[in-house]
TORTIRO-929952 format. One record per residue (C-alpha): residue number from 1; chain; x, y, z. Coordinates in Angstrom, 2 decimals. Layout:
N
roti num=NUM, chaine=A, X=X, Y=Y, Z=Z $
...
***
This chain:
368
roti num=1, chaine=A, X=144.55, Y=108.25, Z=-9.82 $
roti num=2, chaine=A, X=146.22, Y=105.91, Z=-12.26 $
roti num=3, chaine=A, X=149.29, Y=106.75, Z=-14.47 $
roti num=4, chaine=A, X=151.96, Y=104.79, Z=-16.16 $
roti num=5, chaine=A, X=155.45, Y=106.13, Z=-16.58 $
roti num=6, chaine=A, X=158.96, Y=105.23, Z=-17.15 $
roti num=7, chaine=A, X=160.97, Y=104.32, Z=-13.98 $
roti num=8, chaine=A, X=164.17, Y=106.52, Z=-15.19 $
roti num=9, chaine=A, X=161.82, Y=109.45, Z=-15.71 $
roti num=10, chaine=A, X=159.96, Y=109.20, Z=-12.38 $
roti num=11, chaine=A, X=163.48, Y=108.54, Z=-10.28 $
roti num=12, chaine=A, X=164.92, Y=111.57, Z=-11.80 $
roti num=13, chaine=A, X=161.99, Y=113.77, Z=-10.78 $
roti num=14, chaine=A, X=161.83, Y=112.27, Z=-7.38 $
roti num=15, chaine=A, X=165.60, Y=113.15, Z=-6.78 $
roti num=16, chaine=A, X=165.23, Y=116.45, Z=-7.79 $
roti num=17, chaine=A, X=162.12, Y=117.49, Z=-5.75 $
roti num=18, chaine=A, X=162.90, Y=115.54, Z=-2.51 $
roti num=19, chaine=A, X=165.51, Y=118.37, Z=-1.70 $
roti num=20, chaine=A, X=162.53, Y=120.59, Z=-0.83 $
roti num=21, chaine=A, X=160.95, Y=118.31, Z=1.61 $
roti num=22, chaine=A, X=161.30, Y=119.27, Z=5.41 $
roti num=23, chaine=A, X=163.80, Y=117.25, Z=7.23 $
roti num=24, chaine=A, X=162.73, Y=118.02, Z=10.83 $
roti num=25, chaine=A, X=159.36, Y=119.05, Z=11.23 $
roti num=26, chaine=A, X=156.38, Y=118.43, Z=13.44 $
roti num=27, chaine=A, X=153.90, Y=118.50, Z=10.32 $
roti num=28, chaine=A, X=154.45, Y=115.27, Z=8.37 $
roti num=29, chaine=A, X=152.88, Y=116.70, Z=5.14 $
roti num=30, chaine=A, X=155.92, Y=118.68, Z=4.71 $
roti num=31, chaine=A, X=157.89, Y=115.45, Z=4.27 $
roti num=32, chaine=A, X=155.62, Y=114.35, Z=1.43 $
roti num=33, chaine=A, X=155.58, Y=114.45, Z=-2.19 $
roti num=34, chaine=A, X=152.56, Y=115.61, Z=-4.18 $
roti num=35, chaine=A, X=151.91, Y=113.72, Z=-7.55 $
roti num=36, chaine=A, X=149.31, Y=115.34, Z=-9.70 $
roti num=37, chaine=A, X=148.28, Y=113.43, Z=-12.86 $
roti num=38, chaine=A, X=146.43, Y=115.28, Z=-15.75 $
roti num=39, chaine=A, X=146.25, Y=114.98, Z=-19.47 $
roti num=40, chaine=A, X=149.66, Y=113.50, Z=-20.59 $
roti num=41, chaine=A, X=152.00, Y=114.68, Z=-17.58 $
roti num=42, chaine=A, X=152.59, Y=113.71, Z=-13.94 $
roti num=43, chaine=A, X=153.74, Y=116.45, Z=-11.99 $
roti num=44, chaine=A, X=155.72, Y=115.94, Z=-8.79 $
roti num=45, chaine=A, X=156.25, Y=118.67, Z=-5.99 $
roti num=46, chaine=A, X=157.49, Y=119.12, Z=-2.68 $
roti num=47, chaine=A, X=157.80, Y=121.94, Z=-0.10 $
roti num=48, chaine=A, X=159.20, Y=122.87, Z=3.15 $
roti num=49, chaine=A, X=157.44, Y=126.49, Z=3.06 $
roti num=50, chaine=A, X=160.85, Y=127.97, Z=2.09 $
roti num=51, chaine=A, X=161.74, Y=126.36, Z=-1.02 $
roti num=52, chaine=A, X=159.32, Y=124.39, Z=-3.73 $
roti num=53, chaine=A, X=160.42, Y=122.37, Z=-6.16 $
roti num=54, chaine=A, X=157.98, Y=120.98, Z=-9.16 $
roti num=55, chaine=A, X=158.98, Y=118.67, Z=-11.70 $
roti num=56, chaine=A, X=157.01, Y=117.57, Z=-14.70 $
roti num=57, chaine=A, X=157.62, Y=114.38, Z=-16.38 $
roti num=58, chaine=A, X=155.68, Y=112.49, Z=-19.65 $
roti num=59, chaine=A, X=152.89, Y=110.09, Z=-18.50 $
roti num=60, chaine=A, X=150.02, Y=107.77, Z=-19.83 $
roti num=61, chaine=A, X=147.26, Y=109.24, Z=-17.38 $
roti num=62, chaine=A, X=144.46, Y=106.69, Z=-17.17 $
roti num=63, chaine=A, X=142.55, Y=108.37, Z=-14.24 $
roti num=64, chaine=A, X=143.59, Y=112.13, Z=-13.36 $
roti num=65, chaine=A, X=144.16, Y=112.92, Z=-9.71 $
roti num=66, chaine=A, X=146.37, Y=114.08, Z=-6.87 $
roti num=67, chaine=A, X=147.86, Y=111.90, Z=-3.92 $
roti num=68, chaine=A, X=150.58, Y=112.66, Z=-1.56 $
roti num=69, chaine=A, X=153.16, Y=110.06, Z=-0.71 $
roti num=70, chaine=A, X=156.05, Y=109.89, Z=2.12 $
roti num=71, chaine=A, X=159.08, Y=111.36, Z=0.63 $
roti num=72, chaine=A, X=161.90, Y=109.52, Z=1.74 $
roti num=73, chaine=A, X=160.61, Y=106.13, Z=1.39 $
roti num=74, chaine=A, X=159.01, Y=106.87, Z=-2.07 $
roti num=75, chaine=A, X=162.32, Y=108.11, Z=-3.20 $
roti num=76, chaine=A, X=164.25, Y=105.23, Z=-2.08 $
roti num=77, chaine=A, X=161.83, Y=102.74, Z=-3.59 $
roti num=78, chaine=A, X=161.57, Y=104.28, Z=-7.04 $
roti num=79, chaine=A, X=165.20, Y=104.77, Z=-7.29 $
roti num=80, chaine=A, X=165.64, Y=101.22, Z=-7.40 $
roti num=81, chaine=A, X=163.23, Y=100.93, Z=-10.44 $
roti num=82, chaine=A, X=164.78, Y=103.28, Z=-12.94 $
roti num=83, chaine=A, X=165.01, Y=100.57, Z=-15.59 $
roti num=84, chaine=A, X=161.35, Y=99.61, Z=-15.37 $
roti num=85, chaine=A, X=157.95, Y=100.85, Z=-16.50 $
roti num=86, chaine=A, X=155.80, Y=101.63, Z=-13.46 $
roti num=87, chaine=A, X=152.04, Y=101.80, Z=-12.87 $
roti num=88, chaine=A, X=150.88, Y=104.03, Z=-10.00 $
roti num=89, chaine=A, X=147.42, Y=104.06, Z=-8.95 $
roti num=90, chaine=A, X=145.59, Y=104.89, Z=-5.62 $
roti num=91, chaine=A, X=143.19, Y=102.65, Z=-4.04 $
roti num=92, chaine=A, X=140.26, Y=103.04, Z=-2.00 $
roti num=93, chaine=A, X=142.00, Y=101.96, Z=1.17 $
roti num=94, chaine=A, X=144.19, Y=105.08, Z=1.15 $
roti num=95, chaine=A, X=147.31, Y=103.40, Z=-0.34 $
roti num=96, chaine=A, X=149.38, Y=103.90, Z=-3.56 $
roti num=97, chaine=A, X=149.60, Y=100.75, Z=-5.46 $
roti num=98, chaine=A, X=153.16, Y=100.73, Z=-7.34 $
roti num=99, chaine=A, X=153.42, Y=97.95, Z=-9.96 $
roti num=100, chaine=A, X=156.55, Y=96.95, Z=-11.91 $
roti num=101, chaine=A, X=156.90, Y=93.90, Z=-14.17 $
roti num=102, chaine=A, X=155.29, Y=91.04, Z=-12.18 $
roti num=103, chaine=A, X=155.67, Y=92.48, Z=-8.85 $
roti num=104, chaine=A, X=154.15, Y=95.34, Z=-6.88 $
roti num=105, chaine=A, X=153.92, Y=97.28, Z=-3.80 $
roti num=106, chaine=A, X=151.58, Y=99.51, Z=-1.48 $
roti num=107, chaine=A, X=152.58, Y=102.78, Z=0.09 $
roti num=108, chaine=A, X=150.25, Y=104.45, Z=2.71 $
roti num=109, chaine=A, X=149.12, Y=107.88, Z=1.45 $
roti num=110, chaine=A, X=149.17, Y=111.24, Z=3.07 $
roti num=111, chaine=A, X=145.91, Y=113.63, Z=2.93 $
roti num=112, chaine=A, X=146.58, Y=115.45, Z=0.18 $
roti num=113, chaine=A, X=144.12, Y=118.18, Z=0.93 $
roti num=114, chaine=A, X=146.56, Y=119.29, Z=3.63 $
roti num=115, chaine=A, X=149.57, Y=119.68, Z=1.31 $
roti num=116, chaine=A, X=150.05, Y=123.42, Z=0.90 $
roti num=117, chaine=A, X=149.28, Y=125.26, Z=-1.94 $
roti num=118, chaine=A, X=152.23, Y=126.19, Z=-4.13 $
roti num=119, chaine=A, X=152.23, Y=129.77, Z=-5.23 $
roti num=120, chaine=A, X=151.52, Y=130.61, Z=-8.86 $
roti num=121, chaine=A, X=153.02, Y=133.39, Z=-10.84 $
roti num=122, chaine=A, X=150.72, Y=134.97, Z=-13.22 $
roti num=123, chaine=A, X=151.77, Y=138.33, Z=-13.70 $
roti num=124, chaine=A, X=155.17, Y=139.35, Z=-11.91 $
roti num=125, chaine=A, X=158.39, Y=141.30, Z=-12.37 $
roti num=126, chaine=A, X=161.25, Y=139.49, Z=-14.11 $
roti num=127, chaine=A, X=164.62, Y=139.50, Z=-15.42 $
roti num=128, chaine=A, X=166.45, Y=137.37, Z=-17.82 $
roti num=129, chaine=A, X=170.24, Y=136.29, Z=-17.60 $
roti num=130, chaine=A, X=172.32, Y=133.47, Z=-18.96 $
roti num=131, chaine=A, X=171.92, Y=130.11, Z=-16.99 $
roti num=132, chaine=A, X=175.58, Y=129.80, Z=-16.58 $
roti num=133, chaine=A, X=176.07, Y=133.26, Z=-15.58 $
roti num=134, chaine=A, X=173.19, Y=132.94, Z=-12.98 $
roti num=135, chaine=A, X=174.99, Y=129.67, Z=-11.63 $
roti num=136, chaine=A, X=178.41, Y=131.24, Z=-11.71 $
roti num=137, chaine=A, X=177.24, Y=133.97, Z=-9.34 $
roti num=138, chaine=A, X=175.44, Y=131.74, Z=-7.02 $
roti num=139, chaine=A, X=178.69, Y=129.54, Z=-6.74 $
roti num=140, chaine=A, X=180.93, Y=132.45, Z=-6.11 $
roti num=141, chaine=A, X=178.84, Y=134.02, Z=-3.24 $
roti num=142, chaine=A, X=176.82, Y=131.22, Z=-1.22 $
roti num=143, chaine=A, X=180.25, Y=130.13, Z=0.62 $
roti num=144, chaine=A, X=180.42, Y=133.63, Z=1.99 $
roti num=145, chaine=A, X=176.87, Y=133.56, Z=3.65 $
roti num=146, chaine=A, X=176.54, Y=133.30, Z=7.72 $
roti num=147, chaine=A, X=176.08, Y=130.08, Z=9.10 $
roti num=148, chaine=A, X=174.58, Y=131.26, Z=12.48 $
roti num=149, chaine=A, X=171.07, Y=132.70, Z=13.19 $
roti num=150, chaine=A, X=172.23, Y=135.88, Z=14.93 $
roti num=151, chaine=A, X=171.38, Y=137.84, Z=11.73 $
roti num=152, chaine=A, X=169.13, Y=135.64, Z=9.57 $
roti num=153, chaine=A, X=169.38, Y=138.08, Z=6.72 $
roti num=154, chaine=A, X=173.07, Y=137.16, Z=6.34 $
roti num=155, chaine=A, X=172.25, Y=133.74, Z=5.77 $
roti num=156, chaine=A, X=170.92, Y=134.80, Z=2.10 $
roti num=157, chaine=A, X=172.85, Y=136.07, Z=-0.97 $
roti num=158, chaine=A, X=171.52, Y=139.86, Z=-1.75 $
roti num=159, chaine=A, X=170.55, Y=140.37, Z=-5.53 $
roti num=160, chaine=A, X=170.49, Y=143.92, Z=-7.30 $
roti num=161, chaine=A, X=168.97, Y=144.07, Z=-10.66 $
roti num=162, chaine=A, X=169.81, Y=147.57, Z=-12.02 $
roti num=163, chaine=A, X=171.72, Y=149.18, Z=-14.91 $
roti num=164, chaine=A, X=171.43, Y=146.13, Z=-16.96 $
roti num=165, chaine=A, X=173.53, Y=144.28, Z=-14.45 $
roti num=166, chaine=A, X=172.90, Y=141.55, Z=-11.88 $
roti num=167, chaine=A, X=174.83, Y=141.91, Z=-8.76 $
roti num=168, chaine=A, X=174.93, Y=139.29, Z=-6.23 $
roti num=169, chaine=A, X=176.73, Y=139.48, Z=-2.99 $
roti num=170, chaine=A, X=177.24, Y=137.56, Z=0.37 $
roti num=171, chaine=A, X=178.96, Y=138.29, Z=3.61 $
roti num=172, chaine=A, X=179.51, Y=136.90, Z=7.08 $
roti num=173, chaine=A, X=181.70, Y=139.30, Z=9.13 $
roti num=174, chaine=A, X=184.86, Y=137.91, Z=7.79 $
roti num=175, chaine=A, X=184.65, Y=138.05, Z=4.06 $
roti num=176, chaine=A, X=182.44, Y=139.49, Z=1.20 $
roti num=177, chaine=A, X=181.95, Y=138.09, Z=-1.98 $
roti num=178, chaine=A, X=180.58, Y=139.79, Z=-4.94 $
roti num=179, chaine=A, X=179.74, Y=138.88, Z=-8.63 $
roti num=180, chaine=A, X=178.58, Y=140.98, Z=-11.54 $
roti num=181, chaine=A, X=177.09, Y=139.71, Z=-14.68 $
roti num=182, chaine=A, X=175.14, Y=141.51, Z=-17.69 $
roti num=183, chaine=A, X=171.48, Y=141.03, Z=-17.86 $
roti num=184, chaine=A, X=169.72, Y=140.13, Z=-21.06 $
roti num=185, chaine=A, X=166.54, Y=142.09, Z=-19.96 $
roti num=186, chaine=A, X=164.63, Y=143.07, Z=-17.02 $
roti num=187, chaine=A, X=161.19, Y=144.32, Z=-16.23 $
roti num=188, chaine=A, X=162.60, Y=147.14, Z=-13.78 $
roti num=189, chaine=A, X=165.34, Y=147.71, Z=-11.08 $
roti num=190, chaine=A, X=164.93, Y=145.67, Z=-7.98 $
roti num=191, chaine=A, X=166.75, Y=144.29, Z=-4.77 $
roti num=192, chaine=A, X=165.75, Y=141.22, Z=-2.53 $
roti num=193, chaine=A, X=167.62, Y=138.59, Z=-0.68 $
roti num=194, chaine=A, X=167.33, Y=134.71, Z=-1.19 $
roti num=195, chaine=A, X=168.33, Y=132.24, Z=1.24 $
roti num=196, chaine=A, X=171.52, Y=130.38, Z=0.32 $
roti num=197, chaine=A, X=170.29, Y=126.94, Z=0.79 $
roti num=198, chaine=A, X=167.75, Y=127.39, Z=-1.82 $
roti num=199, chaine=A, X=170.19, Y=129.07, Z=-4.16 $
roti num=200, chaine=A, X=172.37, Y=125.96, Z=-3.81 $
roti num=201, chaine=A, X=169.64, Y=123.78, Z=-5.12 $
roti num=202, chaine=A, X=169.04, Y=126.11, Z=-8.09 $
roti num=203, chaine=A, X=172.60, Y=125.78, Z=-8.74 $
roti num=204, chaine=A, X=172.48, Y=122.14, Z=-8.95 $
roti num=205, chaine=A, X=169.59, Y=121.77, Z=-11.11 $
roti num=206, chaine=A, X=171.34, Y=123.90, Z=-13.82 $
roti num=207, chaine=A, X=172.58, Y=122.21, Z=-16.40 $
roti num=208, chaine=A, X=172.69, Y=121.66, Z=-20.28 $
roti num=209, chaine=A, X=172.88, Y=124.23, Z=-22.96 $
roti num=210, chaine=A, X=173.82, Y=127.86, Z=-21.73 $
roti num=211, chaine=A, X=170.14, Y=129.31, Z=-22.39 $
roti num=212, chaine=A, X=168.38, Y=132.32, Z=-21.48 $
roti num=213, chaine=A, X=166.61, Y=132.05, Z=-17.87 $
roti num=214, chaine=A, X=163.84, Y=134.00, Z=-17.15 $
roti num=215, chaine=A, X=163.45, Y=134.69, Z=-13.20 $
roti num=216, chaine=A, X=160.21, Y=135.74, Z=-11.80 $
roti num=217, chaine=A, X=160.02, Y=137.99, Z=-8.87 $
roti num=218, chaine=A, X=156.97, Y=138.86, Z=-6.72 $
roti num=219, chaine=A, X=156.54, Y=140.63, Z=-3.43 $
roti num=220, chaine=A, X=157.70, Y=137.54, Z=-1.36 $
roti num=221, chaine=A, X=158.87, Y=134.94, Z=-3.79 $
roti num=222, chaine=A, X=161.28, Y=134.11, Z=-6.64 $
roti num=223, chaine=A, X=160.55, Y=131.79, Z=-9.26 $
roti num=224, chaine=A, X=163.36, Y=129.83, Z=-11.28 $
roti num=225, chaine=A, X=162.06, Y=128.15, Z=-14.53 $
roti num=226, chaine=A, X=164.10, Y=125.43, Z=-15.98 $
roti num=227, chaine=A, X=161.60, Y=124.12, Z=-18.52 $
roti num=228, chaine=A, X=160.13, Y=121.06, Z=-16.88 $
roti num=229, chaine=A, X=161.38, Y=122.11, Z=-13.49 $
roti num=230, chaine=A, X=160.17, Y=125.09, Z=-11.42 $
roti num=231, chaine=A, X=162.07, Y=126.18, Z=-8.09 $
roti num=232, chaine=A, X=160.33, Y=128.82, Z=-5.90 $
roti num=233, chaine=A, X=161.75, Y=130.19, Z=-2.93 $
roti num=234, chaine=A, X=160.69, Y=132.40, Z=-0.17 $
roti num=235, chaine=A, X=162.71, Y=136.01, Z=0.15 $
roti num=236, chaine=A, X=164.32, Y=136.92, Z=3.23 $
roti num=237, chaine=A, X=162.96, Y=139.98, Z=5.20 $
roti num=238, chaine=A, X=165.09, Y=142.36, Z=6.81 $
roti num=239, chaine=A, X=167.94, Y=145.21, Z=6.12 $
roti num=240, chaine=A, X=171.01, Y=143.78, Z=4.45 $
roti num=241, chaine=A, X=174.43, Y=145.11, Z=5.59 $
roti num=242, chaine=A, X=175.75, Y=148.04, Z=3.40 $
roti num=243, chaine=A, X=178.85, Y=145.98, Z=2.49 $
roti num=244, chaine=A, X=180.05, Y=148.37, Z=-0.34 $
roti num=245, chaine=A, X=181.57, Y=150.67, Z=2.36 $
roti num=246, chaine=A, X=184.29, Y=148.07, Z=2.61 $
roti num=247, chaine=A, X=185.03, Y=147.95, Z=-1.00 $
roti num=248, chaine=A, X=186.38, Y=151.40, Z=-1.69 $
roti num=249, chaine=A, X=189.50, Y=151.56, Z=0.51 $
roti num=250, chaine=A, X=192.66, Y=152.75, Z=-1.74 $
roti num=251, chaine=A, X=195.43, Y=150.09, Z=-1.96 $
roti num=252, chaine=A, X=198.93, Y=150.63, Z=-1.52 $
roti num=253, chaine=A, X=200.29, Y=147.22, Z=-2.39 $
roti num=254, chaine=A, X=198.89, Y=145.10, Z=-5.54 $
roti num=255, chaine=A, X=200.31, Y=141.77, Z=-6.33 $
roti num=256, chaine=A, X=199.58, Y=139.41, Z=-9.33 $
roti num=257, chaine=A, X=199.86, Y=135.86, Z=-8.70 $
roti num=258, chaine=A, X=199.46, Y=132.40, Z=-10.11 $
roti num=259, chaine=A, X=196.05, Y=131.10, Z=-8.55 $
roti num=260, chaine=A, X=197.00, Y=127.42, Z=-8.38 $
roti num=261, chaine=A, X=200.60, Y=127.92, Z=-7.04 $
roti num=262, chaine=A, X=198.93, Y=130.16, Z=-4.33 $
roti num=263, chaine=A, X=196.14, Y=127.52, Z=-3.64 $
roti num=264, chaine=A, X=198.42, Y=124.91, Z=-3.36 $
roti num=265, chaine=A, X=200.90, Y=126.67, Z=-1.11 $
roti num=266, chaine=A, X=197.96, Y=127.89, Z=1.09 $
roti num=267, chaine=A, X=196.88, Y=124.33, Z=1.42 $
roti num=268, chaine=A, X=200.29, Y=122.91, Z=2.52 $
roti num=269, chaine=A, X=200.78, Y=125.89, Z=5.15 $
roti num=270, chaine=A, X=197.04, Y=125.39, Z=6.36 $
roti num=271, chaine=A, X=197.85, Y=121.69, Z=7.50 $
roti num=272, chaine=A, X=199.47, Y=123.43, Z=10.57 $
roti num=273, chaine=A, X=197.43, Y=126.44, Z=10.64 $
roti num=274, chaine=A, X=194.41, Y=124.21, Z=11.53 $
roti num=275, chaine=A, X=196.02, Y=123.70, Z=15.03 $
roti num=276, chaine=A, X=195.73, Y=127.22, Z=15.91 $
roti num=277, chaine=A, X=192.26, Y=128.66, Z=16.88 $
roti num=278, chaine=A, X=192.45, Y=131.21, Z=14.46 $
roti num=279, chaine=A, X=193.76, Y=129.06, Z=11.40 $
roti num=280, chaine=A, X=196.30, Y=131.85, Z=10.90 $
roti num=281, chaine=A, X=198.83, Y=132.05, Z=7.75 $
roti num=282, chaine=A, X=201.28, Y=135.11, Z=7.55 $
roti num=283, chaine=A, X=201.82, Y=136.70, Z=4.26 $
roti num=284, chaine=A, X=205.18, Y=138.34, Z=4.00 $
roti num=285, chaine=A, X=205.12, Y=140.65, Z=0.69 $
roti num=286, chaine=A, X=208.59, Y=142.09, Z=-0.61 $
roti num=287, chaine=A, X=210.41, Y=142.10, Z=-3.70 $
roti num=288, chaine=A, X=209.24, Y=139.63, Z=-6.26 $
roti num=289, chaine=A, X=208.18, Y=136.99, Z=-3.39 $
roti num=290, chaine=A, X=205.19, Y=135.96, Z=-1.41 $
roti num=291, chaine=A, X=206.43, Y=134.21, Z=1.59 $
roti num=292, chaine=A, X=203.65, Y=132.15, Z=3.76 $
roti num=293, chaine=A, X=204.29, Y=131.07, Z=7.03 $
roti num=294, chaine=A, X=202.25, Y=129.06, Z=9.49 $
roti num=295, chaine=A, X=203.20, Y=127.47, Z=12.83 $
roti num=296, chaine=A, X=202.03, Y=125.40, Z=15.75 $
roti num=297, chaine=A, X=203.47, Y=123.14, Z=18.71 $
roti num=298, chaine=A, X=204.22, Y=120.30, Z=16.10 $
roti num=299, chaine=A, X=206.24, Y=122.53, Z=13.80 $
roti num=300, chaine=A, X=206.06, Y=125.38, Z=10.96 $
roti num=301, chaine=A, X=205.72, Y=125.65, Z=7.27 $
roti num=302, chaine=A, X=207.24, Y=128.08, Z=4.82 $
roti num=303, chaine=A, X=205.86, Y=128.45, Z=1.27 $
roti num=304, chaine=A, X=207.40, Y=130.72, Z=-1.29 $
roti num=305, chaine=A, X=205.76, Y=132.02, Z=-4.58 $
roti num=306, chaine=A, X=207.03, Y=134.31, Z=-7.07 $
roti num=307, chaine=A, X=204.71, Y=137.31, Z=-7.71 $
roti num=308, chaine=A, X=204.52, Y=140.71, Z=-9.60 $
roti num=309, chaine=A, X=204.58, Y=143.41, Z=-7.04 $
roti num=310, chaine=A, X=203.14, Y=147.12, Z=-7.31 $
roti num=311, chaine=A, X=203.61, Y=149.19, Z=-4.34 $
roti num=312, chaine=A, X=205.14, Y=148.71, Z=-0.80 $
roti num=313, chaine=A, X=206.16, Y=145.79, Z=1.09 $
roti num=314, chaine=A, X=203.61, Y=144.52, Z=3.38 $
roti num=315, chaine=A, X=203.27, Y=141.63, Z=6.20 $
roti num=316, chaine=A, X=199.61, Y=140.61, Z=7.02 $
roti num=317, chaine=A, X=197.80, Y=137.60, Z=8.18 $
roti num=318, chaine=A, X=194.68, Y=135.62, Z=7.43 $
roti num=319, chaine=A, X=192.44, Y=132.89, Z=8.44 $
roti num=320, chaine=A, X=193.66, Y=130.55, Z=5.87 $
roti num=321, chaine=A, X=190.04, Y=129.02, Z=5.24 $
roti num=322, chaine=A, X=188.70, Y=132.34, Z=3.96 $
roti num=323, chaine=A, X=191.34, Y=133.02, Z=1.36 $
roti num=324, chaine=A, X=191.06, Y=129.33, Z=0.31 $
roti num=325, chaine=A, X=187.29, Y=129.60, Z=-0.11 $
roti num=326, chaine=A, X=187.60, Y=132.30, Z=-2.62 $
roti num=327, chaine=A, X=190.43, Y=130.49, Z=-4.44 $
roti num=328, chaine=A, X=188.42, Y=127.64, Z=-4.89 $
roti num=329, chaine=A, X=185.79, Y=129.54, Z=-6.75 $
roti num=330, chaine=A, X=188.15, Y=131.24, Z=-9.29 $
roti num=331, chaine=A, X=188.82, Y=129.38, Z=-12.77 $
roti num=332, chaine=A, X=191.24, Y=131.96, Z=-13.89 $
roti num=333, chaine=A, X=195.04, Y=131.33, Z=-13.96 $
roti num=334, chaine=A, X=196.06, Y=134.65, Z=-12.29 $
roti num=335, chaine=A, X=194.41, Y=136.75, Z=-9.65 $
roti num=336, chaine=A, X=195.05, Y=140.15, Z=-8.39 $
roti num=337, chaine=A, X=195.39, Y=140.89, Z=-4.52 $
roti num=338, chaine=A, X=195.20, Y=144.39, Z=-3.32 $
roti num=339, chaine=A, X=196.09, Y=145.49, Z=0.26 $
roti num=340, chaine=A, X=195.99, Y=148.99, Z=2.09 $
roti num=341, chaine=A, X=197.69, Y=147.99, Z=4.97 $
roti num=342, chaine=A, X=198.11, Y=145.19, Z=7.45 $
roti num=343, chaine=A, X=194.78, Y=145.88, Z=9.43 $
roti num=344, chaine=A, X=192.63, Y=146.54, Z=6.37 $
roti num=345, chaine=A, X=191.02, Y=143.90, Z=4.35 $
roti num=346, chaine=A, X=192.40, Y=142.32, Z=1.24 $
roti num=347, chaine=A, X=190.63, Y=142.43, Z=-2.11 $
roti num=348, chaine=A, X=190.88, Y=139.37, Z=-4.64 $
roti num=349, chaine=A, X=189.78, Y=140.20, Z=-8.12 $
roti num=350, chaine=A, X=190.51, Y=139.26, Z=-11.73 $
roti num=351, chaine=A, X=193.68, Y=141.19, Z=-13.40 $
roti num=352, chaine=A, X=191.41, Y=141.75, Z=-16.62 $
roti num=353, chaine=A, X=187.87, Y=142.71, Z=-15.17 $
roti num=354, chaine=A, X=185.56, Y=143.12, Z=-12.33 $
roti num=355, chaine=A, X=183.46, Y=140.31, Z=-12.92 $
roti num=356, chaine=A, X=183.75, Y=138.88, Z=-9.27 $
roti num=357, chaine=A, X=185.36, Y=140.72, Z=-6.09 $
roti num=358, chaine=A, X=186.23, Y=138.95, Z=-2.95 $
roti num=359, chaine=A, X=187.04, Y=140.86, Z=0.44 $
roti num=360, chaine=A, X=188.93, Y=139.12, Z=3.22 $
roti num=361, chaine=A, X=189.43, Y=140.70, Z=6.67 $
roti num=362, chaine=A, X=193.03, Y=140.18, Z=8.20 $
roti num=363, chaine=A, X=193.84, Y=138.76, Z=11.62 $
roti num=364, chaine=A, X=195.99, Y=141.18, Z=13.65 $
roti num=365, chaine=A, X=199.45, Y=140.00, Z=14.58 $
roti num=366, chaine=A, X=200.77, Y=140.50, Z=18.20 $
roti num=367, chaine=A, X=202.05, Y=143.82, Z=18.75 $
roti num=368, chaine=A, X=199.95, Y=145.92, Z=16.22 $
***
């Protein structure tokens, strides 16, 4: 293999695909980045068998071929050469020669034949959605996935493609996040669960214009095509919890509150709440005020926020972090919070539409 490419293109591609290399593995090939040179392009790819990322850049290909380089060292090296033109060539000694200006370096290659074959999608089911809607659905749900391995299926987000809508949901036993967006098109109705880690990388790679995004779905994989970048992820296997049972409780108390005032007040109250084992902040809703209180051995904080109240007065308590995580992912000026009682979960939605819905389970107060 022998190619010439721009350092900026190569550095950008490496920084994208390096996210798919394995961090801790007994198989060194999964720490590598494959370089495939053919015609007028250089394609870089990496995989840890759960997620695969491919990025294609223009190149002057003198000799076509495949090599696999150690990912981390290659990434650290080429990002120092973003302003240079780079020539990459494999040698008979099993190294990659990296030439730039009047300098050169050599990097020991891995065995390209051991690199996993990345699945191709010739025919598959698909759905089409706005790029920004897809990223919005990811960003508003992945924070609520489970972090432990007790139920691996909950470490992913569930997608439901049906009725012209894409519904994405995540839960961890303490809160639920659900987002809905209109589809542009789809081949059929379908359901699947994708690891949150993989979705986080997809979200980071979505940029530029708000264009249509076609996502291919096979029996075991999902492929997101972002032009010159492809991200493929394995689906999670298992039965996702029927979370919708927790969404239908009729509310007896509803408030409309300024999101930023609530967020800032909760942050201040949380400073003391962190010293409690359950990070507890109490909400006292009555008249036209939401009073938040927290206390610990070192003091107490009281925050008062003007609200619009419809329904009964209520006292309820939450782990402050779970409410804060929801607020952090809302861009609207006002939110609606609905309550059934002090022991039933709270729902957080938009006062205008049902594009997102967050459910947070309360902490029981002493004496209840």
